[in-house]
C-alpha positions in Angstrom: -17.0 21.7 -9.0 -14.8 21.8 -5.8 -11.2 22.3 -6.0 -8.7 21.4 -3.6 -5.7 24.2 -3.4 -2.3 23.5 -2.0 0.4 25.7 -0.4 3.2 25.5 1.6 5.8 23.2 -0.3 9.2 23.9 -1.1 13.0 23.6 -0.4 14.4 22.9 3.0 17.3 21.7 4.6 17.3 18.6 6.8 16.0 19.4 10.6 13.9 22.1 9.1 10.2 22.4 8.8 7.4 23.2 6.5 3.7 23.7 6.8 1.2 22.4 4.2 -2.3 23.7 3.8 -5.0 22.5 1.7 -8.0 24.7 0.9 -11.4 23.7 -0.6 -12.9 26.4 -3.2 -16.2 25.8 -1.7 -17.8 24.1 1.3 -17.9 20.7 1.3 -21.0 18.8 3.5 -20.6 15.7 5.7 -16.7 15.3 5.2 -15.7 12.2 7.0 -11.7 12.3 6.5 -9.2 14.7 5.3 -5.7 13.8 4.8 -2.2 14.0 3.0 -0.7 11.5 0.8 2.9 11.5 -0.7 4.7 9.9 -3.8 8.5 9.9 -3.5 10.3 9.5 -7.1 10.4 5.8 -8.0 7.8 4.8 -5.4 4.2 4.0 -4.6 2.0 6.8 -3.2 1.6 6.4 0.5 -0.7 7.9 3.1 1.3 10.1 5.3 -1.5 11.3 7.7 -5.2 11.7 8.1 -7.7 13.1 10.2 -11.2 11.8 10.6 -14.5 13.7 11.0 -14.5 13.1 14.7 -10.6 14.1 14.9 -9.3 10.9 15.2 -5.6 11.2 13.6 -3.3 8.6 12.0 0.2 8.4 10.6 2.6 6.4 9.0 5.3 5.1 11.0 8.0 7.1 9.4 6.5 10.6 10.2 5.4 9.7 13.9 6.4 12.4 16.4 7.7 14.8 13.5 4.5 15.7 11.3 1.3 16.9 13.0 -2.3 17.1 11.0 -5.2 19.4 11.9 -7.9 20.8 10.2 -10.4 23.9 10.4 -13.8 22.8 9.8 -15.0 26.6 9.2 -12.5 26.8 6.1 -12.6 23.5 5.0 -9.0 23.3 5.4 -6.5 20.7 6.3 -2.8 21.4 7.5 0.3 19.5 7.6 3.0 20.6 9.9 6.0 18.9 9.1 8.9 19.1 11.7 12.6 17.8 11.6 12.3 17.0 8.1 14.7 14.3 6.6 15.9 13.9 2.9 13.4 10.7 2.7 10.5 12.9 3.3 11.1 14.4 -0.4 8.1 13.9 -2.4 4.9 15.0 -3.9 2.4 15.7 -1.2 -1.2 15.4 -2.3 -4.3 16.6 -0.2 -7.4 14.7 0.0 -11.1 14.9 1.5 -13.4 12.3 1.6 -17.1 13.0 1.9 -20.7 11.6 2.0 -22.1 8.0 2.5 -20.3 6.5 -0.5 -17.6 8.4 0.0 -16.4 10.8 -3.0 -12.8 11.8 -2.7 -11.4 15.1 -4.0 -7.8 15.7 -4.7 -5.4 18.5 -4.8 -2.9 18.9 -7.5 0.1 18.0 -5.4 2.8 20.2 -3.9 6.6 19.5 -4.1 8.6 19.3 -0.8 12.3 18.8 -1.1 14.7 18.0 1.7 18.3 18.7 1.3 20.8 17.1 3.3 
């Protein structure tokens, strides 16, 4: 069974940067999309960023110009570079990979990002 292993979360001061990584435990065929959701305390989970198989990216408005998503197909890994972090970016970040025609979604366990003011 494929597992997604996340890393890179932690505590950072406002204005700082973090880079999240999410690696699949083994190769995944026919990946359609890779991305990151986040869930802040008391709020619904929201899509932060995604990147399609063709390389198209999409970001939620609140992170545009500050976050950058990228992928390494050979490593089945997706990254989220987060710059100019704000306290409102504090959340648990979950990576996901969608694959196949249905598609089927794989999820990471979540990594905590805390931004102090």
